[in-house]
C-alpha positions as CSV (number, residue, x, y, z in Angstrom):
1,M,41.3,53.0,77.3
2,P,40.1,49.7,75.7
3,T,43.6,48.4,75.3
4,S,47.0,49.8,76.1
5,N,49.0,47.4,73.8
6,V,50.2,48.6,70.5
7,I,51.4,46.4,67.6
8,S,53.3,48.1,64.9
9,I,54.7,46.7,61.6
10,D,57.8,48.0,59.8
11,V,56.9,47.3,56.2
12,E,60.2,46.6,54.4
13,D,61.9,43.7,52.7
14,W,64.8,42.1,54.7
15,Y,67.7,42.6,52.3
16,H,67.2,46.2,51.2
17,S,66.5,47.4,54.7
18,S,69.8,45.7,55.9
19,L,72.2,47.6,53.7
20,D,73.7,49.6,56.5
21,L,74.8,46.4,58.1
22,F,76.1,44.8,54.9
23,K,79.2,46.9,54.4
24,D,80.2,44.7,51.5
25,S,77.1,45.2,49.4
26,D,77.2,47.7,46.5
27,V,73.3,47.9,46.3
28,P,72.3,51.6,46.8
29,H,69.8,52.8,49.3
30,G,66.4,53.4,47.8
31,S,66.5,50.3,45.5
32,K,63.3,48.4,44.7
33,P,62.3,46.1,47.5
34,E,61.9,42.4,46.9
35,P,58.4,41.3,45.9
36,S,58.3,39.0,48.9
37,V,57.4,42.1,51.0
38,V,53.9,42.0,49.4
39,N,53.1,38.4,50.2
40,N,54.6,38.7,53.7
41,T,52.5,41.8,54.4
42,L,49.4,40.1,53.2
43,Q,50.2,37.3,55.6
44,T,50.6,39.9,58.3
45,L,47.2,41.4,57.5
46,D,45.6,37.9,57.6
47,L,47.1,37.2,61.0
48,L,45.8,40.5,62.3
49,S,42.3,39.7,60.9
50,E,42.4,36.2,62.4
51,T,43.3,37.5,65.8
52,G,41.0,40.6,65.7
53,N,43.7,43.2,66.1
54,K,44.4,46.6,64.6
55,A,48.0,47.9,63.9
56,T,50.1,50.8,62.8
57,F,52.0,50.0,59.6
58,F,55.2,52.1,59.2
59,I,55.7,51.7,55.5
60,L,59.0,52.3,53.7
61,G,58.6,54.8,50.9
62,T,60.2,52.4,48.3
63,V,57.5,49.8,49.2
64,A,54.7,52.4,48.6
65,E,56.4,53.5,45.4
66,H,56.8,50.1,43.8
67,Y,53.9,48.2,45.4
68,P,51.1,50.8,46.0
69,N,48.4,48.1,46.0
70,I,49.7,46.7,49.3
71,V,49.3,50.1,50.9
72,K,45.7,50.2,49.6
73,E,45.1,46.8,51.0
74,I,46.3,47.9,54.5
75,L,44.0,51.0,54.3
76,S,41.0,48.8,53.2
77,R,41.4,46.7,56.3
78,K,41.2,49.8,58.5
79,H,44.7,49.9,59.9
80,E,46.8,53.0,60.4
81,V,49.5,53.9,57.9
82,A,52.6,55.8,59.1
83,T,55.9,56.4,57.4
84,H,59.3,54.6,57.8
85,G,61.0,57.2,55.6
86,Y,61.9,56.6,52.0
87,S,65.3,55.0,51.6
88,H,66.0,53.3,54.9
89,K,69.1,55.5,55.5
90,L,70.2,56.0,59.1
91,V,69.0,59.4,60.2
92,Y,72.3,60.4,61.9
93,N,74.0,59.7,58.6
94,M,71.9,62.4,56.9
95,K,71.9,66.2,57.0
96,P,68.6,67.8,58.1
97,E,67.7,68.9,54.5
98,E,68.4,65.4,53.2
99,F,66.2,63.9,56.0
100,K,63.5,66.4,55.2
101,D,63.6,65.5,51.5
102,D,63.6,61.7,52.3
103,L,60.4,62.3,54.4
104,K,58.7,64.3,51.7
105,V,59.4,61.6,49.1
106,S,58.0,59.0,51.4
107,L,54.8,61.0,52.0
108,E,54.4,61.7,48.3
109,H,54.4,57.9,47.5
110,L,52.0,57.2,50.4
111,N,49.7,59.9,49.2
112,N,49.8,58.5,45.6
113,A,48.8,55.1,47.1
114,G,45.7,56.7,48.6
115,C,46.7,57.7,52.1
116,G,45.4,60.8,53.8
117,R,47.2,62.6,56.6
118,I,50.2,60.7,58.0
119,L,50.6,61.3,61.7
120,G,53.6,59.2,62.6
121,Y,57.2,58.3,61.8
122,R,59.6,55.6,62.8
123,A,63.3,55.9,61.9
124,P,65.2,53.1,60.2
125,Y,67.1,51.2,62.9
126,W,65.7,53.5,65.6
127,S,68.3,56.0,64.4
128,I,67.1,59.1,66.2
129,T,69.8,59.2,68.8
130,K,71.4,62.0,70.9
131,R,73.3,63.0,67.8
132,S,70.2,63.3,65.6
133,L,67.7,64.8,67.9
134,W,67.4,67.6,65.3
135,A,65.2,65.2,63.4
136,L,62.4,65.8,65.9
137,D,62.4,69.5,64.9
138,V,62.0,68.5,61.3
139,L,59.2,66.2,62.1
140,S,57.4,68.9,64.1
141,K,57.8,71.4,61.3
142,L,56.3,69.0,58.8
143,G,53.2,68.5,61.0
144,F,53.7,65.0,62.4
145,K,51.9,64.3,65.6
146,Y,54.1,61.5,66.9
147,D,57.4,59.7,66.6
148,S,58.4,56.1,67.5
149,S,62.1,56.1,66.9
150,I,63.9,56.5,70.3
151,F,64.8,53.1,71.8
152,P,65.5,53.5,75.6
153,I,68.5,51.1,75.5
154,K,72.2,51.3,74.5
155,R,73.4,49.6,71.4
156,G,76.2,50.5,69.0
157,L,73.8,51.3,66.2
158,Y,71.1,53.1,68.2
159,G,69.5,53.9,71.5
160,I,69.3,56.6,74.2
161,P,69.5,54.5,77.4
162,D,68.2,57.2,79.8
163,A,65.2,58.1,77.6
164,P,61.7,57.6,79.1
165,T,60.3,54.1,78.6
166,V,56.7,55.2,78.3
167,P,54.9,57.5,75.8
168,H,55.5,61.1,76.6
169,K,55.3,64.5,75.0
170,L,58.5,66.0,73.6
171,P,59.4,69.7,73.8
172,Q,58.7,69.9,70.0
173,G,55.0,69.1,70.7
174,L,55.3,65.6,69.3
175,W,54.4,62.5,71.3
176,E,57.2,59.9,71.5
177,F,56.1,56.2,71.6
178,P,59.2,54.1,72.6
179,P,59.3,50.3,72.1
180,T,58.7,48.2,75.2
181,T,61.5,47.3,77.6
182,I,61.6,45.7,81.1
183,R,63.8,46.8,83.9
184,F,66.4,44.2,85.1
185,P,68.8,44.5,86.8
186,G,68.9,48.3,86.8
187,I,69.0,48.5,83.0
188,N,66.4,48.5,80.3
189,I,66.1,45.1,78.6
190,P,64.4,45.2,75.1
191,I,61.6,42.7,74.5
192,A,59.4,44.6,72.0
193,G,60.1,43.0,68.7
194,G,62.6,41.9,66.1
195,G,65.5,39.8,67.4
196,Y,64.6,40.8,70.9
197,L,61.2,39.2,70.7
198,R,62.5,36.2,68.8
199,L,65.0,35.4,71.5
200,T,63.0,36.3,74.6
201,P,61.0,33.4,76.1
202,Y,57.3,33.9,75.5
203,W,56.4,33.7,79.2
204,I,58.6,36.7,80.0
205,V,56.9,38.9,77.3
206,A,53.4,37.7,78.5
207,S,54.3,38.3,82.1
208,A,55.5,41.9,81.4
209,I,52.2,42.7,79.7
210,R,50.1,41.2,82.5
211,K,52.0,42.9,85.3
212,S,51.9,46.4,83.7
213,S,49.3,49.0,84.7
214,S,46.4,49.3,82.3
215,Q,47.6,52.9,81.8
216,H,51.1,51.8,80.8
217,V,51.1,51.8,77.0
218,R,53.3,49.0,75.6
219,V,54.6,49.3,72.0
220,F,55.5,46.1,70.2
221,Y,56.7,45.7,66.6
222,F,57.7,43.2,64.0
223,H,58.6,43.0,60.3
224,P,56.5,41.1,57.7
225,Y,59.5,39.0,56.7
226,E,59.7,37.6,60.2
227,L,56.6,35.5,59.3
228,D,58.6,33.9,56.5
229,P,61.6,31.8,57.8
230,T,62.8,31.3,54.2
231,D,63.1,35.1,53.5
232,I,66.7,35.4,54.6
233,K,68.7,35.2,51.4
234,V,71.8,37.3,51.0
235,K,71.9,38.8,47.5
236,H,75.6,39.7,47.3
237,K,78.9,37.9,48.0
238,V,79.6,38.2,51.7
239,R,83.2,39.4,52.2
240,S,83.3,40.5,55.8
241,A,82.9,38.8,59.2
242,G,80.5,41.6,60.3
243,S,78.1,40.8,57.4
244,F,78.2,37.1,58.1
245,A,77.6,37.6,61.8
246,Y,74.6,39.9,61.0
247,W,73.2,37.2,58.7
248,L,73.5,34.5,61.3
249,Q,71.9,36.8,63.9
250,Q,68.9,37.2,61.6
251,I,68.4,33.5,61.3
252,V,68.2,32.8,65.0
253,G,64.6,32.3,66.1
254,R,63.0,32.7,62.7
255,R,61.3,29.3,62.5
256,S,59.6,29.6,65.9
257,N,58.7,33.3,65.5
258,P,55.5,33.0,63.5
259,D,53.9,30.8,66.2
260,K,55.1,33.1,68.9
261,L,53.6,36.2,67.2
262,K,50.3,34.3,66.6
263,K,50.2,33.4,70.3
264,L,51.0,36.9,71.4
265,L,48.3,38.4,69.1
266,S,45.8,35.8,70.2
267,E,46.3,36.1,73.9
268,F,46.3,39.9,74.1
269,T,44.5,42.7,72.3
270,F,46.5,45.2,70.3
271,T,45.6,48.5,68.6
272,S,47.3,51.3,66.6
273,I,49.3,54.2,67.9
274,R,46.7,56.5,66.4
275,Q,44.0,55.0,68.6
276,I,46.1,55.4,71.7
277,L,47.0,59.0,70.7
278,E,43.4,60.0,70.4
279,T,42.9,58.8,73.9
280,L,45.9,60.5,75.3
281,E,45.0,63.8,73.7
282,G,41.3,63.5,74.1
283,D,41.0,64.3,70.4
284,K,38.1,63.7,68.1
285,P,38.9,60.8,65.7
286,L,41.8,61.9,63.6
287,N,40.3,61.2,60.2
288,S,41.4,64.2,58.2
289,N,42.1,63.6,54.5
290,E,44.7,66.4,54.5
291,N,48.3,65.5,53.7
292,I,51.1,66.5,56.0
293,S,52.4,70.0,55.1
294,N,55.3,70.1,52.7
295,N,56.5,73.4,53.9
């Protein structure tokens, strides 16, 4: 295995992907993302090129719908494209049929943007939890080969704290690729990305990578907007303490994060989940132009 570090990018704009935490916003799920997602994703692609890394891009369906050229650019630079669903609704707030329809719409827009077969899925806010494990059956029936949605921690919004912390095969036949955690003291501490990576001192993250076995796959992630400290504007009148607290939380660590990500991607080598999956399964390169079944 040439590298066991994965870097994954959740391609979404900050505001429209935060609607479940902005209870005082009247913006509906599935609205057109802000154009900043395009420039920030281009900046992400340039960073990956500069540091010589490949990545998996979990693209929100609304991004593919309104900005298909950025999907084509990702493909042209030989990165993996996977789906982040269409509307960024929490999975456990959907019924199975609604979830299935959301997936199909996301796949349709990715297909229209030039994608072939989509192998992987990541739920908005890691929202495959114990009360939405039925989603794994839906993914399996649609022909996905892996999921990366189960965070092995406990938070109010998401998490299954006793879930495995390394990639593993699920009863549904899918592989699960959980985000990276470290064990201390007796609990899983998240360091993989987002606010966790912004707030974790760099030396802890680097040390965790160096101390891990070469066979221990470590999955990291970030969002394109985290490379732009100015992309943090609230587009409605904040009327609740919860919304204000969430906004403040998103600001913390934003200015130093671009340098931290560049250092991480420069010091270590990263690849896509697809590449790791081929190694785990001993598959021939997964280069089929077929689309996922819509049955």
